[in-house]
ChimeraX commands (.cxc) that place a marker at each C-alpha (Angstrom):
marker #1 position 11.39,-80.25,69.68 radius 0.5
marker #1 position 13.70,-78.14,67.54 radius 0.5
marker #1 position 14.13,-78.91,63.90 radius 0.5
marker #1 position 17.34,-78.28,62.02 radius 0.5
marker #1 position 15.80,-75.08,60.64 radius 0.5
marker #1 position 14.77,-74.09,64.17 radius 0.5
marker #1 position 18.33,-74.53,65.39 radius 0.5
marker #1 position 19.68,-72.58,62.41 radius 0.5
marker #1 position 17.13,-69.87,63.04 radius 0.5
marker #1 position 18.08,-69.55,66.71 radius 0.5
marker #1 position 21.79,-69.42,65.84 radius 0.5
marker #1 position 21.11,-66.84,63.15 radius 0.5
marker #1 position 19.02,-64.70,65.49 radius 0.5
marker #1 position 21.89,-64.77,68.01 radius 0.5
marker #1 position 24.38,-63.78,65.30 radius 0.5
marker #1 position 22.07,-61.03,64.06 radius 0.5
marker #1 position 21.77,-59.56,67.54 radius 0.5
marker #1 position 25.54,-59.40,67.87 radius 0.5
marker #1 position 26.46,-58.11,64.39 radius 0.5
marker #1 position 25.48,-55.03,62.45 radius 0.5
marker #1 position 23.04,-55.64,59.63 radius 0.5
marker #1 position 24.69,-56.46,56.35 radius 0.5
marker #1 position 23.52,-55.89,52.81 radius 0.5
marker #1 position 24.13,-58.67,50.31 radius 0.5
marker #1 position 23.91,-58.50,46.55 radius 0.5
marker #1 position 21.40,-61.18,45.51 radius 0.5
marker #1 position 22.89,-64.10,43.57 radius 0.5
marker #1 position 21.46,-67.00,41.56 radius 0.5
marker #1 position 18.95,-68.91,43.72 radius 0.5
marker #1 position 18.50,-66.13,46.27 radius 0.5
marker #1 position 15.12,-65.05,44.90 radius 0.5
marker #1 position 12.50,-65.70,42.25 radius 0.5
marker #1 position 9.87,-63.54,40.61 radius 0.5
marker #1 position 6.25,-64.13,41.58 radius 0.5
marker #1 position 3.56,-64.20,38.86 radius 0.5
marker #1 position 2.77,-60.60,39.87 radius 0.5
marker #1 position 6.38,-59.59,39.20 radius 0.5
marker #1 position 7.57,-59.19,42.79 radius 0.5
marker #1 position 10.97,-60.43,43.96 radius 0.5
marker #1 position 10.51,-63.17,46.57 radius 0.5
marker #1 position 13.64,-64.03,48.55 radius 0.5
marker #1 position 14.35,-67.69,49.31 radius 0.5
marker #1 position 15.24,-69.27,52.64 radius 0.5
marker #1 position 18.80,-69.57,51.29 radius 0.5
marker #1 position 19.05,-65.79,50.98 radius 0.5
marker #1 position 17.56,-65.11,54.42 radius 0.5
marker #1 position 20.04,-67.47,56.10 radius 0.5
marker #1 position 22.93,-65.95,54.17 radius 0.5
marker #1 position 21.80,-62.46,55.21 radius 0.5
marker #1 position 21.81,-63.56,58.83 radius 0.5
marker #1 position 18.89,-61.70,60.38 radius 0.5
marker #1 position 15.12,-61.37,60.25 radius 0.5
marker #1 position 13.71,-58.15,58.79 radius 0.5
marker #1 position 10.32,-58.78,60.48 radius 0.5
marker #1 position 8.42,-58.14,57.25 radius 0.5
marker #1 position 6.58,-61.46,57.27 radius 0.5
marker #1 position 8.58,-62.95,54.40 radius 0.5
marker #1 position 7.11,-66.02,52.73 radius 0.5
marker #1 position 10.28,-68.09,53.21 radius 0.5
marker #1 position 11.44,-66.74,56.58 radius 0.5
marker #1 position 13.62,-69.38,58.30 radius 0.5
marker #1 position 13.65,-67.47,61.59 radius 0.5
marker #1 position 10.10,-68.33,62.62 radius 0.5
marker #1 position 8.77,-64.76,62.66 radius 0.5
marker #1 position 4.99,-64.41,62.53 radius 0.5
marker #1 position 3.93,-60.93,61.41 radius 0.5
marker #1 position 0.37,-61.43,62.69 radius 0.5
marker #1 position 1.51,-61.99,66.28 radius 0.5
marker #1 position 4.79,-60.06,66.04 radius 0.5
marker #1 position 6.58,-63.02,67.67 radius 0.5
marker #1 position 9.13,-65.68,66.82 radius 0.5
marker #1 position 7.90,-69.26,67.00 radius 0.5
marker link #1:1,2 radius 0.2
marker link #1:2,3 radius 0.2
marker link #1:3,4 radius 0.2
marker link #1:4,5 radius 0.2
marker link #1:5,6 radius 0.2
marker link #1:6,7 radius 0.2
marker link #1:7,8 radius 0.2
marker link #1:8,9 radius 0.2
marker link #1:9,10 radius 0.2
marker link #1:10,11 radius 0.2
marker link #1:11,12 radius 0.2
marker link #1:12,13 radius 0.2
marker link #1:13,14 radius 0.2
marker link #1:14,15 radius 0.2
marker link #1:15,16 radius 0.2
marker link #1:16,17 radius 0.2
marker link #1:17,18 radius 0.2
marker link #1:18,19 radius 0.2
marker link #1:19,20 radius 0.2
marker link #1:20,21 radius 0.2
marker link #1:21,22 radius 0.2
marker link #1:22,23 radius 0.2
marker link #1:23,24 radius 0.2
marker link #1:24,25 radius 0.2
marker link #1:25,26 radius 0.2
marker link #1:26,27 radius 0.2
marker link #1:27,28 radius 0.2
marker link #1:28,29 radius 0.2
marker link #1:29,30 radius 0.2
marker link #1:30,31 radius 0.2
marker link #1:31,32 radius 0.2
marker link #1:32,33 radius 0.2
marker link #1:33,34 radius 0.2
marker link #1:34,35 radius 0.2
marker link #1:35,36 radius 0.2
marker link #1:36,37 radius 0.2
marker link #1:37,38 radius 0.2
marker link #1:38,39 radius 0.2
marker link #1:39,40 radius 0.2
marker link #1:40,41 radius 0.2
marker link #1:41,42 radius 0.2
marker link #1:42,43 radius 0.2
marker link #1:43,44 radius 0.2
marker link #1:44,45 radius 0.2
marker link #1:45,46 radius 0.2
marker link #1:46,47 radius 0.2
marker link #1:47,48 radius 0.2
marker link #1:48,49 radius 0.2
marker link #1:49,50 radius 0.2
marker link #1:50,51 radius 0.2
marker link #1:51,52 radius 0.2
marker link #1:52,53 radius 0.2
marker link #1:53,54 radius 0.2
marker link #1:54,55 radius 0.2
marker link #1:55,56 radius 0.2
marker link #1:56,57 radius 0.2
marker link #1:57,58 radius 0.2
marker link #1:58,59 radius 0.2
marker link #1:59,60 radius 0.2
marker link #1:60,61 radius 0.2
marker link #1:61,62 radius 0.2
marker link #1:62,63 radius 0.2
marker link #1:63,64 radius 0.2
marker link #1:64,65 radius 0.2
marker link #1:65,66 radius 0.2
marker link #1:66,67 radius 0.2
marker link #1:67,68 radius 0.2
marker link #1:68,69 radius 0.2
marker link #1:69,70 radius 0.2
marker link #1:70,71 radius 0.2
marker link #1:71,72 radius 0.2
view
């Protein structure tokens, strides 16, 4: 069963495969700083960007699992 996020992720993966990668300037709500001081991008930012970077991001809406190198 696909969830809304799953459907969005599939649509976004399709769009990403058919468009060149784009670089977005982060805006309010696109990321937060972790206690260690790292920038952690939100699901909102990933969806706006439109593709998965395959880095195993904490809030990846595309279902990528870095351990298995597959999309779920």
